C-alpha positions as CSV (number, residue, x, y, z in Angstrom):
1,X,0.0,0.1,0.1
2,X,1.1,3.4,-0.5
3,X,3.0,5.2,2.2
4,X,2.9,9.1,1.6
5,X,-0.2,11.1,0.8
6,X,1.5,11.8,-3.2
7,X,1.6,7.8,-3.6
8,X,-2.0,7.4,-2.5
9,X,-3.5,10.2,-5.0
10,X,-0.9,8.2,-7.7
11,X,-2.6,5.1,-6.8
12,X,-6.0,7.0,-6.8
13,X,-5.6,8.3,-10.4
14,X,-4.3,5.0,-11.6
15,X,-7.3,3.1,-10.7
16,X,-9.3,6.2,-12.3
17,X,-7.1,5.9,-15.9
18,X,-7.3,2.1,-15.9
19,X,-11.3,2.0,-15.6
20,X,-11.6,4.6,-18.1
21,X,-8.7,3.4,-20.6
22,X,-10.7,-0.1,-20.3
23,X,-13.6,1.3,-21.2
24,X,-12.0,3.2,-24.8
25,X,-10.2,0.1,-25.8
26,X,-13.4,-2.0,-25.3
27,X,-15.4,0.7,-27.4
28,X,-12.0,0.7,-29.9
29,X,-12.6,-3.2,-30.8
30,X,-16.1,-3.3,-30.6
31,X,-16.3,-0.5,-33.6
32,X,-13.6,-2.7,-35.3
33,X,-15.4,-5.8,-34.8
34,X,-18.8,-4.2,-36.1
35,X,-16.9,-3.2,-39.5
36,X,-15.4,-6.8,-39.7
37,X,-19.0,-8.4,-39.3
38,X,-20.5,-6.2,-41.8
39,X,-17.6,-6.9,-44.1
40,X,-18.2,-10.7,-43.7
41,X,-22.1,-10.7,-44.2
42,X,-21.4,-9.2,-47.4
43,X,-22.9,-5.8,-46.3
44,X,-21.6,-2.6,-48.3
45,X,-24.1,-0.5,-46.9
46,X,-23.5,-1.3,-43.4
47,X,-20.0,-2.1,-43.4
48,X,-19.6,1.9,-45.1
49,X,-21.5,2.8,-42.2
50,X,-19.9,1.2,-39.4
51,X,-16.6,2.5,-40.9
52,X,-18.1,6.3,-40.6
53,X,-18.6,5.3,-37.3
54,X,-15.3,3.6,-36.4
55,X,-12.8,6.1,-37.8
56,X,-13.5,9.0,-35.2
57,X,-13.4,6.6,-32.2
58,X,-10.2,5.4,-33.9
59,X,-8.4,9.2,-34.3
60,X,-9.9,10.0,-30.7
61,X,-7.5,6.8,-29.2
62,X,-4.8,8.0,-31.3
63,X,-5.1,11.8,-30.2
64,X,-5.5,10.6,-26.4
65,X,-2.2,8.2,-27.1
66,X,-3.9,5.1,-25.9
67,X,-2.9,3.9,-29.0
68,X,0.1,4.8,-31.6
69,X,-0.7,7.3,-34.2
70,X,0.6,4.4,-36.6
71,X,-1.6,1.8,-35.5
72,X,-4.4,4.1,-35.7
73,X,-3.8,4.4,-39.6
74,X,-3.0,0.6,-40.4
75,X,-6.3,-0.6,-38.8
76,X,-8.2,2.5,-41.0
77,X,-6.4,1.6,-44.1
78,X,-7.0,-2.0,-43.5
79,X,-10.7,-1.6,-42.5
80,X,-11.0,0.5,-45.6
81,X,-9.3,-1.5,-48.0
82,X,-11.8,-4.6,-46.6
83,X,-15.0,-2.1,-47.1
84,X,-13.7,-0.8,-51.1
85,X,-13.4,-4.9,-51.5
86,X,-17.0,-5.4,-51.3
């Protein structure tokens, strides 16, 4: 357990950040899966709609530093390629 006041505060902050970041990562994975499921179902309209919903979420994750900007670009590129292939 943390002994000093600042260590206790950092422990509290770490718990708060962990919960927030976990929710953000979960949302990230969910939007990726939505696009992939629409692509697997050969539903171009749904895939395009899901992609348009996913892009701002992916960008937000990169801007907040939860994922690297290159990882965000890679995911967007791969998803877009799959949607356009339909």
